[in-house]
N, C-alpha and C positions, 0 to 999 in steps of 0.2 A: 122037601129038597132044603138046604141050607141056606144062607145069603154067600157064603162060598161057593157053594156048587153051581150057584146062579151066575155069577161073576166070571167064573172059568167058564160054564157055555158062553156068556155074550162074549168072554175073549176068543174062545175055540170059532165061533161062527163070522166074528169079525174079520179075524186071520183065516178062514177060508176063503173070504171075499177077493184077497190079494192075489193077483194071477201069479205064476211061476215065472213067467219070463219078467215080469219086475221085481221080483225077489234077485233073480239072477244078474241082471242088469243093475241091481243097488250091491249084489256082493259083488260081481267082477268090478264095477265101477272103484268100489272101495279099494282093491287090489291095485286098481290101474295108480289110483290117489297115491297109495304108497309105496309103488313104481317110482313114481313122479317123486313123491319127498325123498326117498331114497338118493336119486338120481341128482338131485340138488343140494344134497351134503357139501358141505367143504371137504377137501381132501384132508384137512387137519384132523376133522372130525372122526375119520374113518380109518385111519393109521395111526400106528402108535409113533411117539414123541420121538422115542430113539431109535426109531428102526431104520434102515436103509429104505431107500426109496425103489424097492421093488415093487412088480403089478401085483403078485400073491398077496400084499400085505394091506393092499387096500380092502376093504370090508364091504363096499360096495359092490364087486363084484360078485362074490359068493352070494349076496343078499339078492343083488338083480337078479341073477341067474335063477333063485330058490321061485321069487314073486312070479318071473313070465312062465317059468314052468307051471307053477300055480292058476294064472292067467289062461294059460293054453288048456289046462285040465277042465278047468270050470267051463270056461267058453264054449269048450267044443261037447260038453256032456249034455 
């Protein structure tokens, strides 16, 4: 076995000790943090400067919806 194989085996065994529930919490937590960041963005950063003040021009709506759907999918699996 080469040193690279030994390193790979060590990493594989180390990563197998992480419980799947902890990995799920970290992954969903990252999505929740991203959602909070999106919601805290100022309106001027998510709309076009020359556009009218319509609700569908704010990119937060679509991004938030996409992230919420992902959170629901990964939290329920």
